[in-house]
C-alpha positions in Angstrom: 4.5 -55.7 33.2 0.9 -54.5 33.6 -0.5 -51.8 31.3 -0.5 -49.3 34.1 3.1 -50.0 34.8 4.0 -49.3 31.1 2.0 -46.0 31.2 3.8 -44.9 34.3 7.2 -45.8 32.7 6.2 -43.9 29.6 5.2 -40.8 31.6 8.5 -41.0 33.5 10.4 -41.2 30.2 8.6 -38.1 28.9 9.6 -36.1 32.0 13.4 -36.4 31.3 15.2 -34.3 28.8 16.2 -35.5 25.3 19.9 -35.7 26.1 19.2 -37.8 29.2 16.9 -40.1 27.3 19.6 -40.7 24.6 22.2 -41.3 27.3 19.9 -43.8 29.0 19.3 -45.6 25.7 23.0 -45.7 25.1 23.6 -47.3 28.5 20.9 -49.9 27.8 22.3 -50.7 24.4 25.9 -51.1 25.8 24.6 -53.8 28.1 23.2 -56.0 25.3 24.8 -59.3 24.1 27.1 -59.5 21.1 25.1 -60.0 17.9 22.3 -57.7 19.1 21.9 -54.4 17.4 24.3 -51.9 19.0 24.8 -48.4 17.7 28.4 -47.2 17.5 29.4 -44.9 20.3 30.2 -42.1 17.8 26.6 -42.1 16.6 25.2 -41.9 20.1 27.6 -39.1 21.0 26.5 -37.3 17.9 22.8 -37.8 18.8 23.5 -36.5 22.3 25.3 -33.4 20.9 22.5 -32.7 18.5 19.9 -33.1 21.3 21.9 -30.8 23.6 22.2 -28.2 20.9 18.4 -28.5 20.2 17.7 -27.9 23.9 20.1 -24.9 24.0 18.5 -23.5 20.9 15.0 -23.9 22.4 16.1 -22.2 25.6 17.7 -19.3 23.6 14.6 -18.8 21.5 12.4 -18.9 24.6 14.6 -16.3 26.3 14.4 -14.0 23.2 10.6 -14.4 23.2 10.4 -13.6 26.9 12.5 -10.5 26.4 10.3 -9.3 23.6 7.1 -9.6 25.7 5.6 -6.2 26.4 5.4 -5.0 30.0 1.6 -5.4 29.9 1.9 -9.1 29.0 0.1 -8.7 25.7 2.4 -10.9 23.7 4.0 -10.4 20.3 1.7 -9.6 17.4 2.9 -10.5 13.9 0.3 -8.6 12.0 -0.8 -4.9 11.9 -3.3 -3.9 14.6 -6.9 -3.4 13.6 -8.0 -0.1 12.1 -10.4 2.0 14.0 -11.7 4.1 11.0 -11.8 4.2 7.2 -11.5 6.7 4.5 -13.8 6.3 1.5 -14.4 8.7 -1.4 -15.3 9.0 -5.1 -13.1 11.0 -7.5 -14.2 12.2 -10.9 -11.7 11.4 -13.7 -10.9 14.2 -16.1 -11.4 12.7 -19.6 -8.4 13.9 -21.5 -5.7 14.2 -18.8 -6.6 11.7 -16.1 -6.0 12.5 -12.4 -3.6 12.0 -9.6 -5.4 10.5 -6.7 -5.8 12.7 -3.6 -3.3 12.5 -0.7 -4.6 9.8 1.6 -2.1 8.2 4.0 -2.2 4.4 4.1 -1.0 3.0 7.4 1.6 0.2 7.4 0.0 -3.2 6.8 -3.1 -1.7 5.2 -4.1 -1.6 1.5 -5.7 1.0 -0.7 -8.6 -0.4 -2.6 -9.3 1.3 -6.0 -12.6 0.5 -7.6 -13.9 1.5 -11.0 -17.4 3.0 -10.4 -20.0 0.5 -11.5 -21.8 2.9 -13.8 -18.6 4.1 -15.7 -19.0 4.3 -19.5 -15.3 3.3 -20.0 -12.5 1.4 -18.3 -10.2 3.0 -15.8 -6.4 2.8 -16.4 -4.2 2.9 -13.3 -0.5 3.8 -13.4 2.4 5.3 -11.5 2.4 8.5 -13.5 0.0 10.5 -15.7 1.9 9.2 -18.7 1.5 5.6 -17.7 -2.2 6.0 -16.8 -2.8 7.5 -20.3 -1.1 4.6 -22.1 -3.3 1.5 -22.4 -0.1 -0.6 -23.0 1.4 0.4 -19.6 -1.5 1.0 -17.3 -3.5 -1.5 -15.3 -7.1 -1.8 -16.7 -10.2 -1.8 -14.5 -13.5 -2.5 -16.1 -16.6 -1.0 -14.3 -17.0 -2.5 -10.8 -13.5 -4.1 -10.8 -11.1 -3.5 -7.9 -7.4 -3.5 -7.5 -5.4 -3.0 -4.2 -2.0 -1.5 -3.6 0.2 -1.3 -0.5 1.6 2.2 -1.1 2.4 4.9 1.4 0.0 7.4 0.0 -2.8 7.3 -2.6 -1.3 10.3 -4.4 1.4 7.9 -5.7 -1.2 6.6 -8.2 -2.7 8.1 -11.3 -6.0 7.1 -13.1 -7.4 7.9 -16.5 -10.7 6.9 -18.2 -10.6 5.5 -21.7 -12.1 2.9 -23.9 -9.8 -0.2 -24.5 -8.8 1.5 -27.8 -7.5 4.5 -25.8 -10.3 7.0 -26.5 -10.7 9.4 -23.4 -14.2 9.2 -22.0 -16.1 11.7 -19.8 -18.3 10.9 -16.8 -16.2 8.2 -15.1 -15.3 7.9 -11.4 -12.9 6.0 -9.3 -13.9 4.9 -5.8 -11.2 4.7 -3.0 -11.2 3.2 0.4 -8.5 2.4 3.0 -8.5 1.5 6.7 -7.2 4.1 9.0 -5.9 4.4 12.6 -7.1 7.6 14.0 -5.6 9.2 17.1 -2.2 7.5 16.8 -3.6 4.1 17.8 
């Protein structure tokens, strides 16, 4: 058989379904002489059932994906849409009490970045309450210029205090916040 004939035969074989190919292979194997390798009929039937199930599953998944396609043909997006704005601000930390961060909504899929101001004289301590933020054994420490991110619903769920690593409250410290936003309901 010439090379072009083999390629044509290979192309034709690719055009048939998996169950049909297994069925054709079974038919060819059944015609071989005794002593040649022959797969048991049960194995071939099992392979055909698996292939048919695979084809059915593929068709079912495709029909689900087709049904989920938006009317505009845009396709399915598995990540949040891009933001069209940001919120960024700097907040002074009260030395003895710490502060609750201001109310800033964080859209789904976006993260709030909390950065210790680069010129801070002390570390910032981040917690889920004022008591946690004031306790160096419970709070998350941020040295000047360090950043931590959280995926919370609102920045006001986080509290920050400014202290030395030994827990001495320090004045003149700031926390910088930024989060992506989607303005106008987009």
